[in-house]
C-alpha positions in Angstrom: -1.3 24.2 -28.2 -4.8 25.7 -28.8 -7.0 24.8 -31.7 -6.4 28.1 -33.3 -2.6 27.6 -33.0 -2.9 24.2 -34.5 -5.0 25.6 -37.4 -2.5 28.4 -38.0 0.4 25.9 -38.0 -1.4 23.7 -40.5 -2.0 26.6 -42.8 1.7 27.5 -42.6 3.0 24.0 -43.2 0.7 23.4 -46.2 1.3 26.8 -47.8 5.1 26.6 -47.3 5.4 24.0 -50.1 3.1 25.9 -52.4 5.0 29.2 -52.0 8.3 27.4 -52.5 7.1 25.7 -55.6 5.3 28.6 -57.2 6.9 31.7 -55.6 5.1 34.6 -54.0 3.8 36.2 -57.2 2.9 32.8 -58.7 1.0 31.5 -55.7 -2.7 32.2 -55.9 -5.3 32.0 -53.1 -7.0 29.3 -55.1 -3.8 27.1 -54.9 -3.6 27.8 -51.2 -7.3 27.0 -50.4 -7.0 23.7 -52.4 -3.7 22.6 -50.7 -4.9 23.6 -47.3 -8.4 22.3 -47.8 -9.9 25.4 -46.3 -12.0 28.3 -47.6 -10.4 31.7 -48.2 -12.4 33.1 -45.3 -11.1 30.4 -43.0 -7.5 31.1 -43.9 -8.0 34.9 -43.5 -9.5 34.2 -40.2 -6.0 33.2 -39.1 -3.9 35.5 -41.2 -4.4 39.2 -42.2 -3.4 38.7 -45.8 -1.4 36.7 -48.3 1.8 38.6 -47.3 1.6 37.4 -43.7 1.1 33.8 -44.9 4.1 34.1 -47.3 6.4 35.4 -44.4 5.3 32.6 -42.1 5.7 30.0 -44.9 9.2 31.3 -45.6 10.1 31.1 -41.9 8.8 27.5 -41.8 10.8 26.5 -44.9 14.0 28.1 -43.5 13.5 26.5 -40.1 13.0 23.0 -41.7 16.1 23.2 -43.8 18.2 24.6 -41.0 17.2 21.7 -38.6 18.3 19.2 -41.3 21.6 20.9 -41.9 22.3 21.1 -38.1 21.6 17.4 -37.9 24.1 16.7 -40.7 26.9 18.7 -39.1 26.2 18.1 -35.4 27.2 14.5 -35.8 30.8 15.7 -36.5 33.3 16.7 -33.8 36.0 18.4 -35.9 35.1 21.9 -37.3 36.4 21.1 -40.7 34.3 18.0 -40.9 31.3 20.0 -39.8 31.8 22.4 -42.7 32.2 19.5 -45.2 29.0 17.8 -43.8 27.1 21.1 -44.1 28.1 21.5 -47.7 27.5 17.8 -48.6 24.0 18.1 -47.2 22.9 20.1 -50.3 24.4 17.6 -52.7 23.1 14.5 -50.8 19.6 16.1 -50.6 19.5 17.8 -54.0 16.7 15.6 -55.4 14.5 16.0 -52.3 15.1 19.7 -52.1 14.4 20.1 -55.8 11.2 18.0 -55.5 10.0 20.6 -53.0 10.7 23.5 -55.3 14.4 24.1 -54.6 16.3 26.0 -51.9 13.8 28.2 -50.1 16.4 30.9 -49.5 17.4 31.1 -53.1 13.8 31.0 -54.3 12.6 33.7 -51.9 15.6 35.9 -52.6 14.8 35.9 -56.3 11.1 36.1 -55.8 11.1 39.0 -53.3 13.7 41.2 -55.1 12.0 44.6 -56.0 8.6 43.0 -55.3 8.1 42.2 -51.7 10.2 44.3 -49.3 9.2 42.5 -46.1 10.0 39.1 -47.6 13.3 40.4 -49.0 14.2 41.7 -45.5 13.4 38.3 -44.0 15.5 36.5 -46.6 18.4 38.8 -46.0 18.2 38.0 -42.3 18.1 34.3 -43.1 21.3 34.5 -45.2 22.9 36.5 -42.5 22.0 33.8 -40.0 23.4 31.1 -42.3 26.7 32.9 -43.0 27.1 33.7 -39.3 26.6 30.0 -38.4 29.3 29.0 -40.9 31.6 31.7 -39.5 31.0 30.5 -36.0 32.0 27.0 -37.0 35.3 28.5 -38.3 35.8 30.5 -35.1 35.1 27.5 -33.0 37.6 25.5 -35.0 40.3 28.2 -34.6 39.7 28.2 -30.8 40.0 24.4 -30.7 43.1 24.4 -32.9 41.3 22.4 -35.6 41.5 25.4 -38.1 44.4 27.6 -38.9 44.6 30.7 -36.9 45.0 32.9 -40.0 41.6 31.8 -41.4 39.1 34.6 -42.2 35.8 33.3 -40.9 33.5 35.9 -42.4 35.2 35.8 -45.8 35.1 32.0 -45.9 31.4 32.0 -44.9 30.5 34.3 -47.8 32.4 32.1 -50.3 30.8 29.0 -48.8 27.3 30.3 -49.1 27.9 31.7 -52.6 29.3 28.4 -53.8 26.4 26.4 -52.5 23.6 28.8 -53.7 25.3 29.4 -57.1 25.9 25.7 -57.6 22.4 24.8 -56.5 20.9 27.3 -58.9 22.9 26.1 -61.9 22.2 22.5 -61.1 18.5 23.1 -60.8 18.2 25.1 -64.0 20.3 22.6 -66.0 18.9 19.5 -64.4 22.5 18.3 -63.7 24.1 18.1 -60.3 27.6 18.6 -61.8 27.6 22.3 -61.0 26.7 21.8 -57.4 29.1 18.9 -57.2 32.0 21.0 -58.5 31.2 23.8 -56.1 31.1 21.3 -53.1 34.4 19.9 -54.3 35.8 23.4 -54.2 34.5 24.0 -50.7 36.1 20.7 -49.6 39.4 21.7 -51.2 39.3 25.0 -49.4 38.5 23.4 -46.1 41.3 20.8 -46.4 44.0 23.0 -47.9 43.4 26.5 -46.4 41.5 25.9 -43.2 42.4 22.5 -41.7 45.2 22.8 -39.1 
């Protein structure tokens, strides 16, 4: 990788945490220059503006959490066990995700609504990617006869994502994981009673 590419990646990685902690509107260039340890001019030598940095930071945050989730469920063979591992990741890692500002999808979804259309579009695509990956696990399970053939993959994926994001939001706001824990329990119940063949 070129020196310019390394510098660009450093800016993205360092700014990703700041944007996730403080939001797009709440993040200032002063915060970014301090966190990255570069001047504003040096940062803008690699990015057109704050918008471009925000989009790259969101992509980085989404990529990082996606890799960790895949690691959690790829260790499982059965599709139902993959779904449970996927859901449990958020409960198991709640403290660490919260320490870094919370779920980057949820944060960016709230932060971009009616304020930053390009970021909102990027977040919508990320949620679509996430729900599609859940639906694909269900389809794969149906094909391998691990999940009931009458399951509705897209419907389950919407419920799955809604339960995790809603539970995460309530738990972060209240400071208690009970809400996320209840929602994960509901996902596990649905997997074991409605999906598992």
